[in-house]
N, C-alpha and C positions, 0 to 999 in steps of 0.2 A: 503493499499499499504505500503510494508517495504522500509525504507530508503535505498537509494544507499550507499554501503560501499564497498570497495575493494573486499571483499570476495563475494559478490552478484552480482559482474558486469564481464560481459563477453564482450571484444572487438571484434568487427567484421571488418575486413580490406577486402576490395575487390581491387583486383590487375588485372592489364594488362600491361605487359612489363614495371615494374618499374625498377629505377636504382637500382645500386649496394648498395645504402645506405639504401635500405629498411629493411635490417637486423638490423641496428642501430636503425631505428624507431620502429621496432617490438620490440626490447629489451627495448626501452625506454617506450613503451605502457604497456609491460608486467609487469614492476614495479608498475604501478597504477591499475591493475585489476588482477582477479584470472586466467583468461584465455584469449585465442584468438583464433577466427576462421577465418582462411585466405581463402577466395573464389577467385580462380585464373579464369579470363574469357578469356581463350584461348591465353596464353602468348606463346611467342617463346620457343623453346626446352631448351635453356640456363637458362631461367628464372625458367622454371619448375624445372630444375635440382638444381637451388638455392632453390628453395621452397621445395623440396624433402629433402635437406641437413638440413633444420631446423625443419621439422615436427615432429620429434622425441624428441625436446626439452621439457621437462615438461611444461604443460599448453597450447602447440600448437596444433590446430586442422586444417587439410588442407582439402579443397574441390577444386579438378580440374576439371573445365569445359572444354572439348574440344574444345570449340569454344567460342565467345562473346555472351553470352547470356544476356547481358544487364545490367545495374547497379541494376534495380529493382529487377530482378530474382536473382541475386548474393545477395542482400541485404537479400531478403526472405529466401533464402538458409541459410544464416549466422544466422539470428534471429531464424530461426527454430532449427538449431543445438544448439545454446545457450538455447532454451527452453528445449531441449532434455536432455542436460547437468545438469540442474537443476538451472538454473541462473533467478535471478528476473529483472534485468536490462541488456541492452546491450547498449555499446558505439560504435558508428559506425565512420569508418575513409575511406578515399580513400587512395591508397598507397604512395601518396605524402604528406599526412598530418603529421605535425610535431607539436604534443602538447607539451605545456609546462610542466614541470616536475609535477606541483601541479595542473594540469588541472581537473582531477576527484576530488581532495580535494576541489577546488574552487567551482565546481559545486554542490558537496555534501553539501558545506555550504550555497548554493543558496537555495537547496531544503529545509534545514533544517530551512530557515528562511521564506519560501514562506507560506502566511497565509492560502491558501486552497489548500493543497497538493492533495485531492483527485480528483481535477479537471485539475491538471497538468499531463495531459495524453500524451503529445506529446514529448517534449523535452526541455532539459536545454542545451543552445548552446552558443557558441563564434562566433565572427565574424573577419574580418579584421580590423587593426588599423583605417582605415578610417572611419568604421561605429561604432567607440567607441563613447559612448553617455556621455556627461558631467553630473557630478555629483555622488558621492560616494554611495547614499542611496536612495532606496534600491539598492542592486547590480544587479537587473535584470531590463529588460525592456520588455514591450509586444511588440511583432511582429506579422505582418500578417503571415509570413512564414519565415523560416530559412533553410539554405543549411543542407544537410544530413550529410556531414563530420563534426565531433566535437559534434554530438548529442547524448544525454543520455536519453534513452528512458525505460519506465518501461514496463515490458513484458505483465501484466496484462491488461495496458490500451491499449497496443498496439493490443491485441485480439479483444478490442471493436472497435477501429478504423479500423482495417482489414490490409491486406498486402500491401505493396508498388505496384502500378501498373504495372504490367509486360509489359502491351501492349505499355506503353510509351517508354520502351527500355532504354533510356537516355535522361536527359534534363528535368527539370520541373517535376522530380518525387517527389522530395522535396516538392515543391510547392502545388502539388495536395494533397500529404498526410497531409500536415499542414491545407490547406484549409477543408478537409474532417473531421479532428479532430475539427477544430474550429466550423463547422457546427454541430458536435456532443455536442458542448458546453464546449470543453476543451481548456485550454489555451495554447499558444505558447510563450515561453519567451527566452531571451537572455542575456547572461552575459554582463554587461556594459562594462567590460574590456576584450581586445582580449586574449584568453588563446591558440591559437594554429595558426600556419602558413599554409597555403593553396594556392597552385598554381591554377590559372584560365587561360586555354589557354596559348599561348606563347606571353607574352606582348611584345610590342614594342612602343616606342615613336616616333612620328613624329612632327616636327615644322610646323605648317601652320596657316594663318590668325592671325599671331602675338602671336600664343600661342602653348602650346604642346598638342597634341592629341594622345591618346593611343588605339591602336587596339590589338585585342586579337588573330588574326590570327587562328582560328579554321579552321579545314580541311573541304573540300566540304560536307563530309557525316555527320560531326556534325552540320553544318549548316543546313542541312535538318532536323534533329531532333530539333534543335532550333526552326525553323519556325513551323513546324508541331505541337508540343507539346504546344506551346503558344496557338495556335488556338484551340487545343482540350481542354485544360483546360479553357481557355476563354470561350468556348461555355458551360461548366457544371457550371461555378462559376461567370458568368457574374453579375447577380444581387447579390450575395453575397459579391463579391470582385471586384467591378466596378474600383477602383483605380489602383488595379494590373493590370487590362485588358487594361486601358488607357497607364499605364506606359510602358508595355511591348508591346503594339502595336507601341508606339513611337520608341522603341529601336529598333524593326524590321526595321523599316523605315531608323533610323540612321544607322543601321549595313549596309545595302544595300549601302548607302552613303560612308560610311567610307571604305568598300570592296572595291568600284570602284575608289576610290581616292587612297588608300594606300597599299592594300594586293596584293599578288599574287594568280595566278588561279582565278581572279576575276570573270570571267564568270561563271566558274563551281561552285563557291561558291554562286553567286547569282542565278543561276538556280536551284541548289538544295535547297536553302532557300525558294524561290518562289513555288517550287513543293511541299514542305513540307507545306507551307502555303495551298496550293490548296488540298493537302492530308486531311490536318487537318478540311478544310471546308466540305469536304466530308466524315469526320468521319473515315477515315483510320487509322488503328493503327498497330502497329508490327514492326518487322525489317526491314529495308530499302530494304535489299536483297530479303525479301519475298514478296515484294510490287510490284518489277520491272517486 
């Protein structure tokens, strides 16, 4: 496996109606890698025009999907294009990801120190500050799974693990990929220090029961995928990852309670979440619109 260096890394950014600061984030990421592949999942015409305006910059490659094909499909498109361009590594990002200026250098340093590089087939990743682990050494920690955005993946090992699971569409695509890699004997590790900022949902704080409670306020459609894909992944990896299954099962119950107490469109969100759980139990996969 060749080591990750700026000249061997292609960034992959999946977009869907990003804000105007996307261009600044693209420029920041391009300083750390050799090229960027942007895959747009059916954004509004104004966003498409913005992306068309930057596609001719050196190192920028653009794939426009006419509709939302899901995060897994978009990632597979980006990884495939990076391979066609001759790169050995991909760095994956969501459109709202804001990596530190030294993120790639920090992840490269972790790779250089990892004792068994041939089994490091999944990713070198960062997380939010609240998940920072104490202790300076080693600068990584073994994880059951990590989120996609911020991941650095070697393409030769990705070929062994296989593509991201298109039928999940969105949510827990990263968990399933990590579990599949671990089942094949590969390592999933994460930087101890947070190297990137990344938004999850529309966070809101509420005061209740003498403490502050935070809600994510995902849309009803997103709640469907969150419920369904937990069940689909749990069915496949129950014996291998029982701890994850228990934690995610409790989070589904907790999310129903929080939605009913604090969020808007509560009935639509709970209905979609429970419908997703039911579809997961029945093994139904794919885009929600195609299942109705």
